[in-house]
Every structure is written in C-alpha cells, then in structure tokens.
N, C-alpha and C positions, 0 to 999 in steps of 0.2 A: 507490601506496597503501601506507601503512605498517601492518604487522601489529601494531605497538605500539598503534595506535589501537583495535584490536579489544578490547584489555583495558579500554578506557574505555567499553565498551558500557553504556548506561543499565541500572541494576539494576531488576529487577522489584519492583513494590510488592506484596508478598505479602498485605498486609492490605487491598488495594483492594476496595471493595464491588463487587458485580456490576453495580449501576447505573452506577457510575463507569467500569467497564471498557467497558460498552456506549456510554457517552457518548464515551469516547476513540475507539472504533471509528467511531462516527457522525461525529464531528468530522473524523477522519482521512479518512473516505470523501469528505466534502464538500471538504476542503482539497486532496486529491490528485486530485480530478476536474477536468476542464477548467473554468477559471474564467470561465464565461459569466455573463450578467446575473443569472439566477435564483440562481446560487450566491453571487455577490458581494452580492446583496441580503440574504443571510442573515448578513452579517458581524457585525452587532450581536448577533444571537441566538447566533452561534458564540462571540463574545467573552464573552457573559454565561454561556454554558454552561461554557466553559473556566474561568472564575473560580470555579465551584463544585467543581472538582476539587481533589484534594490538591495542595499547593503545588509539590512536586517534580515532579508530572506536568504541572500547568498551565504551569510555566515552559518546558516544551518547545514549547508552542504560541505563546509570546510573539512570537518573531521573525517567524514567518510571518503572524500576525495583524497585526502592525505593518506588515509589508511590503505586505499587501493594502490596508490603510487608507491608506498614504502613497504608493502608486504608481498611476499611471493604469491604467485597465482595459485599454487597448490594449497598454501595455508589459507588464502582467502576462500577458496572453494570449500575446504574442510570446515572452516568457521561458519560459512553460510549454512551448510547442511546442519551443523550442530545448533545453530541459532534458530533457524526457521522450520526445519523438518523434524527436529527431535524434541522441541519444547512446545507443549500444548498452548501455553500463554503467549507464544510468539508466532502463531500461525498467520500466514498471509491470506488465508481464506476467511473472508469477512463474516460469513454466516456461521462459521464454526463456533465462534465465541458464545452465541446465543443458543445454538441448537446441537452442537457437536455433530456426531454422525447418527442423528436420529431421523425418523421419518418426517418430522416437521421441517427439517432443513430442505427437503426437496421442494416444498412450496416456496421457500425463501429464494431458492436458486432460480425458480421460474421468473421472479421479478427481474433478475439480471438478464436472463435469456430473452425476455420480452423486450427489454430496452434495447438490447443489441439488434434484435430482429427489426424493431421499428426503425432503426438507423440503417438497415440494409445489410447487417452483418449476420451471417449464418454461422452456427456453432458446429464444431466437429467433435471428435471423441478424445481429445488429448488433454483437456484441462477444464476444471470447473470454472464457471463464469464469474464467480465471486473472488477469484484470485486477484489480489490488489494490483500487481503490475499490469494485468490484463485490463482492469477497470481504468487505471491511470492512463494507459496508452489509448484506450477508447476515448476518454475525456480529452486527451491532448490532440488526437489526430482524426477522430471520426465525428463525435458529437459532444462538444463541450457543455451544452446545456443539459443533455440527458446524463452525461457522465458526472457533472457537478451535482446533479440532483441525487444520484446514487451515493456519491461520496458524502454529501451532506446528511443523508439518512443514516450513515454509519459513523458519524462523528464520535459517538461513545466508544466504538470499537477501535477507531484510529487513535483516539487518545489513550485507551487502555494499552494498545500495542506500543505506543510511544513510551508510556510509563514502564512497561515491562522491559523494553530494550534498554531504557535508561537505567533501570535498577540493576541490570546486568552489565553495565558499562559498554554497551554495544555502540559503535560509531553510527550504526544505522538509525539510531533514535533521532538524529538530526534530520533525516529524510522525512520521517513522519511529522516532525515539527514544521518543516517547510510546507508539506501538504496542508497542514492545519491552518497555515497563514492564508491559504486561498479560500477558506470556507468560513461560513458565518460562525460567530462565537457560540460556545456551548450554552444551552439553555439550562434552566433549573432541572427540567426533566432529563436532559442529557447527563448532567452531573449525578443525578440519582441513579441513572442507568449504569454509568461508569462504576459507581460504588457497588451496585448489584453484581455486575459482571466480574469485578475484581474479587468479590467475596465468594461467589458461587463457582466460578470456573465453568468450562464447557461441559455439557452433559456427556455421559460416557456410553450410553446405549449405542450399539453398533448395528447398523442394518445396511443393506445394499442401497445404493443411490443410482438413479438414472444417469447416464453419461451426459454431462453438460460441459462441453469443451469448446474453447475458442478455435476457430479455423486457423491452422498454422500459417496459411497463406496470407492472412490479414496483416500480420506485422512482420514483414520480411527482414527488418533491420535488427530484430532482437533474437535472443536465444530461444530455443524451444521451451515452452512453459513447463514448469515442474508440477 
C-alpha cells in the first residue's frame, strides 16, 4: 500500500448540508451491508438519492451502483464475502484494525456500546457495535452528532479501508471515499496512525469477546448484520 495514495484522500465538502451528510451515511450503510435481496431491491431508490447529492460526492457512489446494477446477485454476494469477510485488511469492524481479536478490543467496543445506549439504543447479541454499516446507520437515523463523533475518531481506519479496497480494485472503495467527505480532514496524527496501521496490520491474539450486538429491531429496513 503506497503512502503516496494517502495524500489523495477525498477532501471534505465543508459546505455539505446536514441532510446530505445523513444521506451519504444512509447510502453507505446500505451499500456496505451484506447485499441480500431486500438491500438490492432498494437499488433504484439509492441511485435516485445519490443523484441529489453534490456532484463531487455523488461521483463516489457511481462505480458501486453501476456494479450492483450490472452484476448478478449471486456474484455480488460471493464477492462481498471474499472482500469483507475473508480479508483481514478489509474488515468492516473498526476496532479490529488496532486490536484484532485481543482483550483490549473489548474496552474499545464499550465506547460504541455506551454511545448507542446514550441515544436510547440497546444492543442485542447478533453484531459487534463497531460494524461500520451499523455505525453509519446510527449516525444517519438515530444520533448524527454522536455518530459523527465516532466516525471522526476512526478516520485513520476509514482511510486505511479505502486504500485497501482501492488497491484491490473494489468498487466499494468509493463508498468509503464518500463517507470521508463528510468528516474533518486527516490530521498529522491521523496520517501517522494510518501509516502505523498499514505497516503493522491487526494483532492476531484470539480470545473470547463479550457479545456486543446491535438490536436487530432497530434497523428494520436493512439486512441482518453480519
């Protein structure tokens, strides 16, 4: 992964309206979730919503929307699993990059759990709370302030995920680029952290984790979280 590409990070759209930011998060939540039938059935609505965004933001969604339109649902599902479930550097679990499946990760997950609880969301047993589609939907539909804060704290991970997907030619890289336009620009410390995460990779110690899962009743419009 070239650090030169870090300098090409999508620039935040500082004048983006709050409504547009929430649309970006909602679209990204759907597009990064497992592409089951109910998600793919929303493709026309997602395309229409993307067209209402500022042009430089909308363009980030073009490749993945075209990919979903032009590819069979079976191939899309297989590719999704290969991309996000079988590659450590493309995990959608944000704390995994820094902690892997180690004991320290449990404390990091509590940060998400507390934010959800503060907004009145109780967690169930089906998904870890740092799953990016869960956080994006939380930001879009429940608590945009708290959701943006958590997203902003994980800019290095989001950028690393964008770079990893881009290096592998994945159309999903544009979704991460769109999300990054809604967040403050990377700081010097962020860029240093990106380089560290890229060089080190997730730790490999495996231990049990407490179940931190989003209540499946919270987001009725999406597929079950993976």
